[in-house]
N, C-alpha and C positions, 0 to 999 in steps of 0.2 A: 934843529931838534923838533920838527913839526911833521905830523902826518895825519891824513884823513882816511878813514875806512868806512865802508858800508857793509852792514850785515842785515840779513833778512830773518824774520821771525820763523818759528816752526810750530807745527801742531803735532802733538804726540798721538800716534795711533796705538802704541802700547805705552801706557802711562808711567811716568815717574812719580811715585807717591810714597814718600817716606825716606828717611836717611838712616844709614848705619853709622854715620859720623857727622854731627852737626857742623863742627868747626871747619872741616875740610870739604864739606858738601859732597859726601860719598853716598850714592843711592842705595837703598835696600834692595832694589831690583834693577836688572838691565832693562832698557826701554828703547823705543824706536819712534822716529818722527819723520815727517816730510817737511822740507823747507818750502816756504811760501813766497812767491814773487810779488805778492800784493801788499806786503807790510815790510817796512825796513826802517833802520836807524842809521843816520850818517853822523859820525863823530870825528871831530878834529881835536888832537891833543898837541899842545905846544909847551914843551919844557923850556923854562926861561930862568937864567941865572939870577935875575933881580927879583924874582917872586919870593915872598916870605911864607906863603902857604898856597895850597891848591885852591883853585876857583872852578866853579861849575855853572855853566849856563845851559838850560834845557829849553829848547824852542825860544831862544833869545831872552829868557827870564833868568835872572840870577837866583841860584838855588843855595839855600843855607840849611843848617840843622842836620837831621839824620841822613837825608839824601846826599848832601855834600859829604858827610862822614863816611858813607858807604863807598863813594868814589875815591876819597882819600885813602881809605883802608886798602882798596884794591890797588891804587897806584903805589902804595907802600910795598906791595908784593912785586910789582914791576921794578921799583927802585932796588929792592933787595936782589933781584935776579941780575940787574945790570951793575950793581955796586956804585951807582951814582946817586948822590943826595941832592936832588934838584926838583923843584916844584913845577906844577903845570897848570895851564889854563885849559879847561875842557869845554868845548862847545858841541852840543849834541842837538840834532834835529830828529824828532821822533815821529815817524809816520805810522804810529800804532797807538790806539787808545791805551792809556796807562792804567795798570792795575784793574783791568776789567776782564781778565781771562783771555787776552790775546797775546800773551807771552811777550810783552814789551821788554821785560827784563832780559829775555833771551837775545833779542837783537841788540839791545842796549849794551849789555856787558860783552857780547861778542865783538861789537864794533869798538868798544873801549879797549878791550884786550888787544885787538889787532893794531889800532892806531897808536896806543901808548907803547907797545913793544917795538913797533917800527920807529917811532919818534925818538925813543931813547937809545936806539942802536942795537937792539937784540935781533939776532937772526934765528927765528923759531920756525920749525916746520909745522905742518898742520896738526900733527899729534901733540906737539909741545904747546901750541897755541890753544888747542882744545882743553888741555889740562889746566892751563892758566885761566881761561875763560870760566871753566867749571868752578873755580874758587871765588868767582863773583856771583854767579847764578848758575845753578845746576844745568838748566836747559840751554844756557848759552853755549855750552860745549858742543851741542849739536848744530848750532847755527854757523859754526866754522865751515861746514860743508853744505853743498847743495844736494838736491834730490832726496833720497831716502837714507836715513842716518840712524845707526844704532849707537847708543851710549852704553858701553860695557861697564858694568858696575865694578869689576875688579875684585880682588881678594886682599890685597895688601893694605895694611893699616895706614901707611903713609900716602895712599892715593895714587901712587906712581903708575898703577895699571888701570886707573879709572879715567877713561877718555872716550871720545866718539870716533866712529869709523863710518865711512860711506858704504852703504849696502848697494845702492844703484844711483847713477847720476840722474840729473833732471831730464835728460833726453830719453831715458829708459822707457818711460810710460807717460803718455799724454792723458792725464786725468784732471778733473777739476775739483777745487775745494772752495765752496761758498761760505764765507764768514757772515753769519746772520747776526747783525748788530741789534741787540735788544736794549742795552743800557751802556752808556759810556761813563757811568759813575763808578767811583772806586768801590771795590767789594769790601764788605765789613770784616771778613776773616781773610787775612793774607794767605797766600799759598804756604808760606813758611810756617805760620801758626797752625794752619789747617793740617798740614802734614804732622807736625809735632803732636798735636792733640789726638789725631787718629792713631798714630803709632803707639802712644802711651796709654790710650783708654779704649779703643774700639775692639770688641771681641771678634769682629769680622776681619781684622787685619791679617791674621794668620792665614785665612783662606785666600786672601788676595795674593800674598806672597807665594803660596803653593801653586796657584793657577797661572800666574803671570809668565814664568819661564816657558810653559807649554804654549801660551798665546804667542810669545815672541818667536819661537821656533816655527810655528805654523804660518805666521804672517810673513816671515822672511821667504818662505817657500812660495806663498801666494804672490808676493811681489816679483820674485824671480820668474814665476809662471805667467804673470800678468792675469791672474785669476781675480777679477774685480769683486765678484760676489763673496768669495772666500775672504779676501782682504777686508772688505767692508763689514762683513758679519763679525769677524774677529775683533776689529777695532771698536765696533759699537758695543759688543758684549763686554770688552775690557773696560771701556768707559763707564758702563753702568755698574760694573763691579767696584771700580774706584769710588764712584759717588756713593755706593751703598755703604762703604766703610765710614763715611762721614756721618751717616745717620746712626751708626752705632757708637760714635764717639761720645764722650761725656765732658761738657754738655754737647748734645747732638747739634749738627748744623748742616745746612745745604747751601750750595751756590745757585740753585735753580730759582727762577721766577715762574709765574703762571705762564708767561709767554714762552719760556724755555720748554715747558711741557707741550704747548701747542705746536711748536716747531717739531719736536720729537714725534708727536702723533701724525703730523702732516707727512713726515718722511716715511713713516710706517705705512701710511695710506698710499703713498706713491709706489711703494714696493708691491702692495696688494694689487695695484693697477698695472703691474708689469714693468715699472721703471726702476732699475736698480739704483737706489740711493741709500746712503747710510749716514748716521750722525756720529759725531764725537764732541765731547765737551771737556774743556780743561777746568781749572779752578776759577770759575766765573759763570755768569748766567748765559753768555753768548754761545751759540751753537755753530759748529762747522759741519757742512754737509758735503759728503763725497759723492760724486757722480761722474758719468762719462760725457765727453764733449757733445755727442749727438743728442743728449737729453737736456742740454742747457736751457733752451727756451721753456720747456715744460716745467723743469724744476724751479727756475727763477720765478716764473709766473705764479706758481703755487706758493712759494715762500713769500713773495711780495703781497699776497692777499691776506696774510696772517695779521690779525690785530696785534699791535705792539711792536712790530718789526720796524726799526728805524732806517735800516740800510742793509744792502747786500753787497759784499765786496768779493769778487771772484778772483781766485788765484790759480796758477798752475804750479807744478814743482819749480822751485826757484834756485838761485845760485848761492854759492858759498861766499866767503869773504872776498871783497874787492877793495882796491885802493884807488882813491880819487886824486 
């Protein structure tokens, strides 16, 4: 009763921001991401008859408290599906900065879902696995798939129709996504708390919900047509609208740092000079820059020259779940 799975993280081009159901993790809007080959989590789940409780090791460190509790709660869902009352040892290696806006929870929970389901003997298809992963971390449902992925918000109250589907596989379009690392420290406002505060208090949130379905429809067409400038401009505008809702929250907050702004301005300057590049930012200070392969040297050189940039990690569209 042991299995190992690898999942890659993803970056949302149409953001998931806000829930219509907190406990089931149902999004207030459908959203779309691209899976990244440069960031991943490998997780081994070993169910054992002699264990008295679940244990969790992250990067070889024993984890207790709330983080262990989240893993145990998720494994309870897997146990309920299987009908087996048996505890597990979970060992996870995270190749993603944790809680810094690089979607480490997406790859982490997707890998946990895949490994635990296989280890306990469940035969789940990708749609079922996506629904399971969603219950651990919303964005994890998208990391089940490679390439470009849409998370359909669904309408049902039980969440049965809220899962991810692949829009285009990783070979559809050769683009680049540079993760610009500004800070590897944990953010002060978690994604979950940031969403809740925004939904409950930001007067800008209604406008966000109204515009996002239009963004989603248009970006799917841009991906199908391989229209890079259209895709990038929609993703960048959608990102800015999401972050605007946080400034309207009470109390207001932002995930940006001064270096975040410098990277954004540099990307805008690149476009003024005829180099198609666009940024997007999740719930953290770090920026992801979209560009075409032929512009790699110019884009990286400019990004590396920015004060406060610690590292640049370049990804292509990545793969979905794999078993090791």
